[in-house]
N, C-alpha and C positions, 0 to 999 in steps of 0.2 A: 177239929177243922179237917174236912175231908178233902181228897186230892183235887176234886172239881173246883172246889172254892178257892183253893191255893192257886190254881192255874188262872183263874179269872183275876185275882188279885195281881199276879205276875203281869198278865196282859194290860191291866189298867195302868200299872207303873211304867211300863214300857211306852204306852200311848202318851202318858203324860210327859215322859222324858223327850220323847219325839217331838211332841208339840212346843215344848219349851225350847228345844234345839233349834227348830224352824223359825220360831219367832225371834231368837237371837241371831240368827244367820240371815234372815230375810233382808235386812239393809244392806248386807255385803254381797248379796247375790249378783248384782250387776258388775261390781269389781271382779269377782271370781270368774264370771263369764268372759269378761274382757281379758283376764289373764290367761285363760285357757285358750282363747282365740289368738292372743299374741304369741302363746308358746307354739302353737301349730304353725302361724305364719313364720315365726323365726326358724323353725325347723325345715320348713319347706324352702325359706330364703337362703338358708345356709347351704342347703344342698344344691340350689341353683347357683349360687356364688362359687362353690367349690368346682362345679361343672364348667362354669364360664372362666374361672382361674386356670383350670386345667386346659381348657381349649385355647386360652390366650398364651399360655406357656407353649403349647404344641405349635401354635402359629409362629411364636418367637423363634423356636428352634428351627422352624422350616425357613424363616427369614435368615437366620445365622448360616444355615446350610446353603441357601441361595447365594448369600454374600461371599462365601468361600469358593464358589465354583469359578473355575478358570484360573485357578493359581493365585490370582491377585484379589485381595478382599475388596469388596465394594463398600465405601464409607457410608453412603447413605442408607444401605440396608442394615449395616451394623448399628448405626444410631437408632434406626426405627425398632430394631430388636431389643436394644437397651431401653428403650423408652417404654415399649409396650409390655415389657415383662419386668418392670423395675422391682428390685428387691429379690430376684430369683437368680438362680446360678446362671441361666442363660443370658441374663442382663450383665453379670459379672464378665462372663467369657466374651461377649460382644464388645464390652468397653475395653477390656485387655487387648483383644485383637485389633481394635481401632487404635488403641495407643501404640501398639507394636508397629502397625502400619505407619502411623505418623512419625514415629522414630526412624523407621527405615528410610522413609522419604527424606528426613532431614539429613541423614548420613549420606544419602545418594546426591543430595543437592548442594552439599557443603561448599564444593569448589565451583559448582556451576552457577549457583545462585544462593549467596549467603543470606539474603533477605528471606527467601522462600524456606530455606532450611530453618532459620530462626522462628518463623511462623509455625512450622511443623512442630517444633519443640515446645512451643508455647501451647499447642493443642494437645500434645501427648502428656505433658507433666501433670495437668489437672486430673486426667483420666487415671494416671497411675496412682496419685495421692488419694483418690477416692477409693481405691481397691487396697490400699495398705492394711486396712482393718477387716478385710473379707473374712468370712468364716472358713473358707477353704484355704488350707495352708499353702497349697500350690499356687493359687492365685495371689495370695498375699506376698509370697516370695517372688513370684514374677513380677509384681508390681514394684517391690523394692529393688529388683535388679534393673527393671526398666528405668526408674528414677537415677540410679547410678550410671547407666549408660547414657541417659540424657545429659547429665552433667558432663560426661567424658566427652560426647560429641560437642557441646558447647565450649569445651576448653577449659572447664573448671576442674582441674586435677584433684585439688584438695578436697572439694565437695564430693567428688567422684569416689575417692578413697574412703571417706567417711561413710557414704551410702552403701558402698559395697561391704563395709563392715556390719551393717544391719541386716544384710540379707540372711535368711533362715531357710532351713529345709533342703531339699535337694540341690538347690543351686548354690549353697553356701561354699562348697569346695571350689566351684568355678569362680565365684566372686573373689575368694582369698587368691587364687591364682592370677586374677586380673589385678589386684592390688599389687602383688609382688612385680608384675610386669610394668605397671604405671610408675613404680618407684625406681625403676632402672634409669641410669643417666640418659640413655638414648631416647627413652620415651618421654622423659621430662623435657628434653630439648626439642623433641618433635612436636609435642603438645603445646609448648610455649610458643613455637613459631606459627603453629596453625592458629592460635588464638590472636596473634599480633598481625599476621600476614593479611593483605588485602587480595585474597586470591580468587574473587569472583571474576568469572570469565566475562568478557564484554559481549554484550548483544544476546544473553540468554533471557533477559527479562522483556521489559517494554522499550528498552533503549535501543541505540545503534550497535552494530557489530556483525561479525560474519554470520552468527546464527540467526539474527533477525533478518539478514539478507539471503538467508537460504544456503549460506556456506557451511563448511564443515570446521569444526573446532580442531586445533592442533596443539600438541604439547607445548609449542611456544607461546600459546595464549595464557597459560598458567604461570603465574609469577613464582618460580622456584628459586631458591637461594643458589647461586653459583658457588662452585668450589673455589678454595683459596688458590691463587696462581693462575687463575683463568681456566678455560677449558682446553683439554689437549687436543692436539691435531690427529687426524686419521692415521698418519704415519706413526705417530708415537704410540697410539693405542695398539697398532698392529704389531709394533716391535717386540711387545712383551709376549707375543704368542710365537716368536721364532725360536726354533731350538738351536743349540750351540752347533750341530752339525750343519743345519741349513745356513747359519751365519757364515761358517768356514767355507761352505761350498760357494756362497756367493762372493765372498772375498776372493777365493781363487779363481773363480769365473771372471771377476773384474780385473785381476792381476794378468790372467792369460789374455784377455781382450787388449790390455795395454802393451803387452809384449808383441802380440801378433801384428800390431798396426804398423810399426816400422818395417818389419820384414815384408809385409805386403806392399808398402811403399817402394822398398828396394827392388822387388821383382818387377814392379810397374816401370820403374825407371830404366831397368835393363832392357825392358821390352821396347821402350821408346827409343833407344839408341839406334842410329842407322847401321845396318849391317856392312861389313867390310866388303870392298869390291874385289871379289876373287878374280875377276878377268883383268885386273890392272897389270900392265907389263912391267917387268922389272926396269929399273932405271939403269941406263948405260953408265958403265964405268969409264 
């Protein structure tokens, strides 16, 4: 068999194989075409999704920045940033900042309006709890610390101590220090009084009172416990600041004033006596 004949045989075998292959694949051609199209669409769609996601994150960071302008966070913008970038770092930071803002408002309003303070705590605690499992250790630690602070502001010292013990990361030393402070007798007494007292100032809400009438709140409006034995007078308070020398000088001055009073009266009495008549004639003997 010459080379030419062998080449013809090989071409015939290849043609037969291709024909058989096409016959076998022909029923699946529509499926293959659909798969290729789907793959192309998927790649294009994924690219578009990533682009929109990145744009959404950038918008959320801009909202977060706008919310922090002016020193005081803007709750509405923080909520919008957290909603629009859910599942991202910016959403966690927005939620954490919002929770910190609510906790700060609760601590500020604790004496002025106990109801408003409780409402702020109720808004802060769910936000902190949602961030305890955050992938960022700093955010997770901050969330645990915020929960402990919320319990402390609410007057629940035992819960606060327990939650402070769960704080990890950079805030752990600060939490440990706070636990030691809360266990001190003075802190226990103060927290117990705060929890039991009715220290809401009148008129800070929708009711009556000096604030509702445009007046100024004074320290007398806060129900503080009076010391045992009553309040000291101004004179009693000033006496403890007198030095021994000043006290001696004051006593000596008071004694000198007492001694000089009779002497001055004698001088005045002598001055009031009628002068002797120098022109009177001697009596005749």
